[in-house]
N, C-alpha and C positions, 0 to 999 in steps of 0.2 A: 375202052372199058380199060383195058391196062395202064393206062396213062393216067387215070385217074386213081386207082389203086394203089400204084405202088408210090407215090407220094405221100401220099394218105397212111400208109403203112411204114413209111421211113418216117415219118410224124410220130408215129406211134412208138417205135422202137426208141425215137431220141426219147421218147417220154415216158417209158417203162426202165433206159437205162437210168436215166436222172434220176428218175424215182426212189431206182435200185442203190444208186451209190448217194442220194440223199438220207435213205432210210439205213446204211452201213454209218454212216458219217454220222449223223442225228444219233442213234443209240448208241456207239460209242463214245460222243461227246456228252450226253447220259450218263451214261454209265461208269464215264472216268470224271467227269467232272461234278452234277447234279446228285447223283446215288451217294456217293461217300462223303458228301457234306450234310444228306439228308438222315446216310445213318450214324454220323456222327454226334448231329446234331441227339438222336435218339440213345445216345448213348451203347449203340450195340458192336462194340468190337469185335469181338468174335466173328462172326459168318458176315463181314465186309467184303473180304474177298470173295468167299463164293457166289451173294448175290451179285455183284460186281462183274466177275467174271459167267453168271447166268445169261445176267442182262444181255452183253456183249456178242455172247455166242447164241442169244436169242434174235438180235437185230440181224448178224450176222448170215444167218440162216433164213432172215423173211427180204433180207438186200438178194441174198442169192437167188432167192425163187423170181423176184421180177427178173432179175438180170438173166435167168432162164427163158420165162418167157418172153423176150426181149430178141433174145436168142431165135426161140423157136417163131415167131412173129415173122422178124426176118430172112429168113430162111423160106417158110413158105411162102408171104405175099413177096417177098422183093426180089430172092434169087437163086432159085429150086432148081440146082443141079444135082448131079452125082457128088462133085466135089465137097459142096454146099453143106448137102445134108452129112456128107462122110467126116468136115469138120466140126459140125452140129452134132451129131452123135457124140463124139470125142469127148466136145465141151461140154455137155448132158452130162456125160457118166463121170468126167471129172469135177465138176460140181454136184452131181448126186453124193457122187464118194465123200464129198467133203461135206455136203449136207448129213452123213449117213454116221460120218466120225464124230463131227460136232453134238449129236442128238445123240450119240453114246456116252460122250464127256461130257454132255449137261446133264442128261438122266442117269447116267453108272449102270446103266443096264443095258443089254439086248433089245431090241423092240420084239422082239418075241418073248422075250421074259418078262413074268406077270411082278404087277407091282407090288 
């Protein structure tokens, strides 16, 4: 049974990691190339920086979610040892901190503050 699960889990991990990378790269391309063109055509010069930054930040957050999911699947389904669980905990902690700080940067307030 484990012989079947391990290759499937590794394939799922590879797909999730690629998806996370493609999401980040895709949002970066859109935010840095397409979004400014659209906003300049609408003659909305003032909020361009803020909107590009917001779009890019959202893409990074979504990509990080896929990468965290890939790390979790890899650790649980492929290589479950104390060492990999410790590494997973550190990686998830760092990525959660990045997500948290990006969210604060994008929204301009702490998550527990009211809008």
